[in-house]
C-alpha positions as CSV (number, residue, x, y, z in Angstrom):
1,M,-17.6,-7.3,-13.5
2,S,-16.2,-10.1,-14.9
3,F,-18.1,-13.8,-15.4
4,V,-16.1,-15.8,-12.7
5,E,-17.0,-12.3,-10.4
6,L,-20.7,-13.0,-11.2
7,K,-20.6,-16.5,-10.8
8,K,-19.4,-15.8,-6.9
9,V,-22.0,-12.9,-6.0
10,K,-24.4,-15.4,-7.5
11,S,-22.7,-19.1,-5.1
12,C,-22.8,-16.2,-1.9
13,S,-26.4,-15.2,-2.1
14,K,-28.7,-16.7,0.5
15,Q,-31.1,-19.5,-0.8
16,R,-34.5,-18.2,0.1
17,E,-36.7,-20.7,2.5
18,K,-39.2,-23.0,0.8
19,F,-42.5,-22.0,1.3
20,I,-44.9,-24.0,3.2
21,S,-48.6,-22.7,3.8
22,E,-50.1,-22.8,7.4
23,D,-52.5,-26.3,6.0
24,D,-49.5,-27.7,5.6
25,R,-47.9,-27.1,8.4
26,L,-50.6,-28.3,10.4
27,F,-50.9,-31.3,8.9
28,S,-47.6,-32.2,9.3
29,M,-47.5,-31.7,12.6
30,Y,-51.1,-33.5,12.9
31,M,-49.6,-35.9,11.4
32,M,-46.2,-36.9,12.7
33,E,-48.0,-36.6,16.5
34,L,-50.2,-39.2,15.4
35,Y,-47.6,-42.1,13.6
36,G,-44.6,-40.5,14.1
37,D,-42.8,-41.7,10.6
38,D,-45.5,-44.5,9.5
39,H,-45.7,-42.4,6.2
40,K,-48.6,-45.6,4.9
41,A,-51.2,-45.0,8.1
42,M,-50.4,-41.1,7.0
43,S,-52.1,-42.1,3.7
44,R,-55.4,-43.9,4.9
45,D,-56.1,-40.9,7.8
46,P,-59.5,-39.9,7.2
47,K,-57.6,-36.2,8.0
48,N,-55.8,-36.9,4.4
49,V,-58.6,-35.3,2.2
50,Y,-56.6,-34.5,-0.7
51,Q,-55.5,-38.5,-0.7
52,L,-52.0,-38.0,-0.6
53,T,-49.8,-41.2,-1.5
54,P,-46.9,-41.9,1.5
55,T,-44.4,-40.5,-0.7
56,Q,-46.4,-37.1,-0.7
57,I,-46.7,-36.5,2.9
58,R,-42.8,-37.6,2.9
59,R,-42.0,-35.1,1.0
60,L,-43.9,-32.5,2.9
61,I,-42.9,-33.4,6.3
62,E,-39.6,-33.2,5.0
63,R,-40.1,-29.8,3.8
64,F,-42.0,-29.0,7.1
65,R,-38.5,-30.6,9.2
66,A,-36.4,-28.2,6.6
67,S,-38.3,-25.2,7.3
68,S,-37.8,-22.7,10.6
69,Y,-41.4,-23.4,11.9
70,F,-39.8,-26.9,12.6
71,E,-37.7,-25.3,15.7
72,D,-40.9,-23.9,17.2
73,Y,-42.5,-27.3,16.8
74,L,-40.0,-28.8,18.8
75,V,-39.9,-26.1,21.7
76,Q,-43.6,-26.1,22.2
77,K,-43.6,-29.9,21.9
78,N,-41.1,-30.3,24.5
79,N,-42.8,-27.6,26.8
80,N,-45.6,-29.7,26.2
81,S,-47.6,-26.5,24.8
82,L,-48.5,-27.9,21.6
83,R,-52.2,-28.9,21.3
84,V,-52.0,-29.4,17.6
85,L,-54.7,-32.3,17.6
86,E,-57.2,-29.9,19.2
87,L,-56.8,-27.1,16.8
88,Y,-56.5,-29.4,13.8
89,D,-60.0,-30.8,15.0
90,A,-61.6,-27.5,15.1
């Protein structure tokens, strides 16, 4: 294979979804349910045990929104079957 063909193959390959842990997903859902898009308030929440800054929280939520789990979150939220506040307090 030539160099050009290798570049084409590489550009066509699928990009992997970035990993987001279950704890980070739960944290993101909890914060979005309570505060919406207020990242400063999220950073002051007592559940923010790692003392993430507003920017770090914003990036974490962006990564969650880009994941396939965000669609599941929206479906559960629309069906009123989302119990993230109860799960997170457990």
